[in-house]
C-alpha positions as CSV (number, residue, x, y, z in Angstrom):
1,M,28.6,10.3,2.6
2,K,25.4,9.6,0.7
3,Y,22.3,9.7,2.8
4,I,20.4,6.3,2.5
5,D,16.6,6.3,3.3
6,Y,16.1,2.7,4.2
7,N,12.4,3.5,4.6
8,N,12.3,3.6,0.7
9,C,13.3,0.1,0.3
10,S,11.0,-2.8,-0.2
11,F,12.5,-6.5,0.4
12,V,10.6,-9.5,-0.9
13,I,12.3,-12.8,0.6
14,Y,11.8,-15.8,-1.0
15,G,12.5,-18.1,1.8
16,G,12.8,-22.0,2.1
17,N,10.3,-24.5,4.0
18,A,12.2,-24.1,7.1
19,D,10.0,-23.3,10.1
20,Y,13.0,-21.2,11.7
21,L,12.3,-18.2,8.9
22,K,10.3,-16.3,11.3
23,C,13.1,-16.2,13.5
24,L,15.3,-14.3,10.6
25,Y,13.1,-11.6,9.6
26,S,10.2,-9.6,10.7
27,E,7.3,-7.9,8.6
28,E,6.3,-5.8,11.3
29,A,9.3,-3.1,11.5
30,E,10.7,-0.1,9.7
31,F,11.5,-2.0,6.6
32,N,9.0,-2.9,4.1
33,V,9.7,-6.8,4.1
34,I,7.4,-9.4,2.7
35,L,8.1,-12.9,3.6
36,M,7.3,-15.6,0.8
37,Q,8.0,-18.9,2.7
38,G,8.3,-22.3,1.1
39,L,7.2,-22.8,-2.3
40,T,3.7,-22.3,-2.3
41,P,2.2,-18.6,-2.3
42,K,-0.1,-17.7,0.4
43,M,-3.6,-17.6,-1.3
44,G,-7.1,-19.4,-1.1
45,S,-7.0,-23.3,-0.9
46,I,-7.7,-23.9,-4.6
47,Y,-5.3,-21.5,-5.7
48,S,-2.5,-23.2,-3.7
49,F,-3.7,-26.5,-4.9
50,L,-3.5,-25.5,-8.5
51,Y,0.1,-23.9,-7.8
52,R,1.6,-26.9,-6.2
53,M,0.3,-29.2,-9.1
54,Q,1.5,-26.8,-11.8
55,N,5.1,-26.4,-10.2
56,S,5.3,-30.1,-8.7
57,E,8.9,-31.0,-9.4
58,K,7.7,-34.6,-9.7
59,I,5.0,-34.0,-12.2
60,N,7.1,-31.6,-14.2
61,R,10.0,-34.5,-14.3
62,I,7.3,-36.4,-16.5
63,V,5.6,-33.5,-18.3
64,N,6.7,-29.9,-18.5
65,I,3.4,-28.1,-17.5
66,P,3.1,-24.8,-19.4
67,L,1.6,-21.5,-18.5
68,K,3.9,-21.3,-15.1
69,F,4.3,-17.6,-15.7
70,L,0.7,-17.1,-15.0
71,W,1.6,-17.2,-11.3
72,Y,4.6,-14.6,-11.6
73,K,2.5,-11.5,-11.0
74,H,1.2,-12.9,-7.4
75,L,4.8,-14.3,-6.8
76,S,6.6,-11.0,-7.4
77,Q,4.0,-9.2,-4.8
78,K,3.4,-6.6,-7.5
79,K,0.3,-5.4,-6.0
80,V,1.8,-4.4,-2.6
81,L,5.4,-3.1,-3.8
82,I,5.1,0.5,-3.3
83,N,8.6,1.8,-2.4
84,N,11.2,3.1,-5.1
85,E,13.9,0.6,-4.5
86,K,13.0,-2.9,-4.8
87,Y,15.2,-6.0,-3.6
88,F,14.2,-9.5,-4.2
89,I,16.0,-11.9,-2.1
90,F,16.0,-15.8,-2.9
91,F,17.2,-18.5,-0.2
92,D,18.9,-21.3,-2.3
93,N,16.3,-23.8,-1.1
94,N,13.5,-22.1,-2.8
95,R,12.6,-23.3,-6.1
96,L,12.3,-19.9,-7.5
97,A,16.0,-19.2,-6.8
98,Q,16.8,-21.2,-10.0
99,D,13.5,-20.2,-12.0
100,D,15.3,-18.0,-14.5
101,S,12.1,-17.3,-16.2
102,F,10.6,-15.7,-13.1
103,H,13.9,-13.6,-12.8
104,A,13.4,-12.4,-16.3
105,Y,10.1,-11.3,-15.3
106,L,11.1,-9.4,-12.5
107,R,13.8,-7.8,-14.6
108,R,10.8,-6.5,-17.1
109,T,8.2,-5.6,-14.3
110,F,11.0,-3.7,-12.1
111,P,14.0,-2.6,-14.2
112,E,15.7,-0.9,-11.3
113,A,15.2,-4.0,-8.9
114,K,18.0,-6.1,-7.3
115,L,18.1,-9.6,-7.3
116,I,19.9,-11.4,-4.3
117,Y,21.0,-15.0,-4.0
118,M,21.3,-16.4,-0.2
119,L,22.9,-19.4,0.6
120,S,21.5,-21.1,3.5
121,G,24.6,-23.4,4.1
122,V,28.0,-24.0,2.8
123,Y,28.5,-24.2,-0.9
124,N,29.5,-28.1,-1.0
125,V,26.1,-29.0,0.6
126,S,23.9,-26.5,-0.9
127,H,21.0,-26.4,-3.4
128,L,23.3,-24.4,-5.5
129,K,25.7,-27.2,-5.9
130,S,23.1,-30.0,-6.2
131,K,21.4,-28.1,-9.0
132,N,24.7,-27.4,-10.5
133,Y,23.4,-23.8,-10.9
134,I,26.6,-21.9,-9.9
135,E,27.3,-20.8,-13.6
136,R,24.0,-19.2,-13.8
137,L,24.6,-17.0,-10.8
138,R,26.7,-14.0,-12.2
139,D,24.1,-13.8,-14.9
140,E,20.9,-14.0,-12.9
141,F,21.8,-12.3,-9.7
142,D,23.3,-8.9,-8.7
143,L,24.8,-10.0,-5.6
144,V,25.4,-13.5,-3.9
145,I,25.5,-13.7,-0.1
146,T,27.0,-16.4,2.3
147,F,27.5,-16.7,6.1
148,D,30.5,-18.7,5.4
149,K,33.8,-16.6,4.9
150,E,35.8,-19.3,3.2
151,D,33.0,-19.6,0.4
152,A,32.9,-15.7,0.3
153,N,36.5,-15.5,-0.3
154,K,36.8,-18.4,-2.7
155,Y,34.1,-17.5,-4.8
156,N,34.0,-13.7,-4.6
157,W,30.7,-13.5,-2.9
158,G,29.1,-11.1,0.0
159,Y,29.6,-12.1,3.7
160,C,27.0,-11.4,6.0
161,P,26.1,-13.5,9.3
162,F,22.9,-15.1,9.6
163,P,20.2,-12.6,10.9
164,Y,18.1,-13.7,13.9
165,T,15.4,-12.4,16.1
166,K,14.4,-13.6,19.5
167,V,10.8,-15.1,19.5
168,Y,8.3,-16.0,22.0
169,V,8.8,-19.6,23.2
170,E,5.9,-21.3,24.7
171,H,6.1,-23.1,28.1
172,S,7.0,-26.8,27.7
173,Y,7.6,-29.8,30.1
174,Y,10.6,-31.3,28.3
175,P,13.2,-32.3,31.1
176,E,16.1,-30.2,31.9
177,S,19.3,-31.1,30.3
178,D,22.9,-29.9,30.5
179,V,23.9,-30.4,27.1
180,F,21.2,-30.0,23.9
181,Y,22.1,-31.1,20.4
182,V,20.0,-31.1,17.2
183,G,21.3,-31.1,13.7
184,Y,21.5,-33.1,10.4
185,A,24.4,-35.6,10.8
186,K,25.1,-36.1,7.0
187,S,26.9,-39.6,8.6
188,E,27.5,-40.8,5.0
189,S,28.8,-37.6,3.4
190,Y,30.6,-36.2,6.5
191,P,31.5,-39.2,8.8
192,E,33.9,-37.0,10.6
193,R,31.2,-34.9,11.9
194,F,28.9,-37.8,12.9
195,N,32.0,-39.4,14.6
196,C,32.5,-36.3,16.4
197,I,29.0,-35.8,17.9
198,I,28.8,-39.4,19.0
199,D,32.4,-38.9,20.8
200,T,31.3,-35.8,22.4
201,Y,28.1,-37.4,23.6
202,S,30.3,-40.5,24.9
203,I,32.4,-38.1,27.0
204,L,29.3,-36.0,28.0
205,Q,27.5,-39.1,29.3
206,A,30.5,-40.6,31.2
207,A,30.9,-37.4,32.9
208,G,27.4,-37.7,34.2
209,L,25.8,-35.0,32.2
210,R,22.2,-35.0,31.1
211,C,22.3,-34.9,27.3
212,D,19.4,-34.0,24.9
213,F,20.5,-35.1,21.3
214,H,18.4,-35.3,18.2
215,I,20.3,-36.2,15.2
216,V,18.6,-37.0,11.8
217,G,20.1,-38.3,8.6
218,V,21.7,-41.2,10.3
219,D,21.5,-44.9,8.7
220,K,20.2,-47.3,11.2
221,K,23.4,-49.3,11.3
222,M,25.2,-46.3,12.3
223,Q,22.9,-45.3,15.3
224,K,25.1,-45.8,18.3
225,Y,23.3,-45.1,21.8
226,S,20.0,-45.6,20.1
227,N,18.0,-45.9,23.2
228,E,19.3,-42.7,24.4
229,I,19.6,-40.7,21.4
230,S,16.8,-39.4,19.4
231,Y,17.6,-40.5,15.5
232,N,15.7,-39.5,12.5
233,K,13.0,-37.9,14.2
234,P,12.8,-34.2,12.8
235,I,11.5,-31.6,15.6
236,T,9.7,-28.4,14.8
237,Y,11.6,-25.2,15.4
238,Q,9.5,-24.4,18.3
239,E,10.5,-27.6,20.0
240,V,14.0,-26.6,19.4
241,L,13.5,-23.3,21.4
242,Q,11.7,-25.0,24.0
243,R,14.3,-27.6,24.6
244,V,17.0,-24.8,24.3
245,Q,15.0,-23.0,27.2
246,K,15.6,-26.2,29.1
247,T,19.2,-26.6,28.6
248,K,22.6,-25.3,30.2
249,C,24.4,-25.6,27.0
250,I,24.1,-26.1,23.4
251,L,26.2,-28.2,21.2
252,E,27.6,-27.0,17.8
253,V,29.3,-29.4,15.4
254,I,30.1,-28.0,12.1
255,Q,31.2,-29.7,8.9
256,P,34.9,-30.0,8.0
257,D,34.6,-27.6,5.4
258,Q,32.7,-24.8,7.0
259,T,33.8,-21.6,8.7
260,G,30.8,-20.0,9.3
261,T,28.6,-20.6,12.3
262,T,25.0,-22.1,12.5
263,L,21.9,-21.1,14.1
264,R,23.1,-22.7,17.4
265,V,25.2,-19.8,18.0
266,Q,22.5,-17.1,17.8
267,E,20.3,-19.4,19.9
268,A,22.9,-19.5,22.5
269,A,23.6,-15.7,22.5
270,L,19.9,-14.3,22.5
271,Y,18.5,-17.1,25.0
272,K,21.6,-16.7,27.2
273,R,22.8,-20.3,27.1
274,K,26.3,-21.5,27.0
275,L,27.7,-22.7,23.7
276,L,30.3,-25.9,23.1
277,T,31.6,-25.6,19.4
278,N,34.4,-27.1,17.3
279,N,34.2,-24.1,15.0
280,Q,37.9,-22.6,15.6
281,Y,36.9,-19.5,13.2
282,I,34.4,-18.4,15.6
283,K,37.2,-16.9,18.0
284,V,37.7,-14.0,15.7
285,E,33.9,-13.2,15.5
286,P,32.6,-9.9,17.2
287,W,30.2,-12.3,19.3
288,Y,32.7,-14.5,20.6
289,N,33.0,-14.4,24.5
290,S,35.2,-16.9,25.9
291,K,33.2,-17.1,29.1
292,N,30.2,-18.7,27.7
293,I,31.7,-20.1,24.3
294,K,34.2,-22.8,24.5
295,V,35.9,-24.2,21.3
296,F,37.5,-27.8,21.2
297,N,39.5,-29.6,18.9
298,D,39.1,-32.9,20.4
299,P,35.8,-34.1,22.5
300,E,38.5,-35.5,24.8
301,D,39.5,-31.7,25.5
302,I,35.9,-30.7,26.8
303,D,35.8,-29.2,30.1
304,T,32.5,-30.7,31.7
305,N,33.0,-29.0,34.8
306,W,32.5,-25.4,32.8
307,I,29.4,-26.6,31.2
308,L,27.7,-26.9,34.8
309,S,29.2,-23.5,36.0
310,P,26.5,-20.7,35.9
311,Y,26.1,-18.7,32.9
312,E,28.0,-15.2,32.9
313,Y,26.0,-12.3,31.5
314,S,27.7,-10.0,28.9
315,S,27.1,-6.4,28.0
316,I,27.3,-7.2,24.2
317,N,24.1,-6.4,22.5
318,Y,23.3,-9.6,20.7
319,E,20.0,-8.6,19.6
320,D,21.6,-5.4,17.7
321,M,24.5,-7.7,16.5
322,F,22.3,-10.2,14.9
323,S,19.5,-8.2,13.7
324,Y,18.0,-8.6,10.3
325,K,18.3,-4.9,9.7
326,R,22.2,-5.1,9.6
327,Q,21.8,-7.6,6.5
328,L,19.2,-5.6,4.8
329,K,21.3,-2.8,5.0
330,F,24.2,-4.5,4.3
331,I,22.5,-5.2,0.9
332,V,21.2,-1.5,0.2
333,D,24.7,-0.3,1.2
334,Y,26.5,-2.8,-1.4
335,F,24.5,-1.1,-4.4
336,K,25.6,2.5,-3.4
């Protein structure tokens, strides 16, 4: 077997605007990882302002502002990339993932580098589909990665679970709960998912459980239990984790066409909370533990007594299982 020196690899990761990115990767580790979170480079205020103006999608829909290539050198992190093997990873919700001119610049500047496209959700609700970019993937990228096995098999993409790293969570005074849910309901696109969330809430509430539900993306006329459920009020990821710390069980409700897990799985595993999910595919995953994870087909099947029973500690090393190093090694190994 060929020896692979992972320390000789550099990774530039163009993440989205979501504040949970810091829980996926770490810049302080054996790998040379550079995080470019969001769409605006970390520069002085004047440069950041100019960048936002020149690259504003709203402005460019009216008039195409020229000379965007002037930012490419900084965006590529050319000054700090010193290792021989270079990998540029683009999350689908970063504008640069669909910037073919920037991809061409990287190809010219780093001829041996590899470009990787990372889906942050299932294809049907991804930026890849909304931007109608799927036909360009094969020409622009050397590897496409998804966390959803069904998408991986259907489109011949690489499959790798989302990485996750446990981070420090500040103390909070949020009330304790028995079940915590946070998510985007997509009530119009996926009414089945929203109905499942509401039906689950109804079952839990009737059993006398304390519920802490935060749902966004719900039209006002569809907001049931509006005095008890928080609707359309996004919370920071730090608050998500603070509320995770205050609950016994995390609820995960996936979309009808989804087979991959969400961050709720990693949160439950690393912060030692129970997980209640409607994802039937989780049973074949190596992190599945029937003692702390319960899968339901219908909310009526939920065992509320299980939710209130003590968490059972496991010998599974979740920190290693979800480590971002596994994903980066998967990428490097793919090209060997």
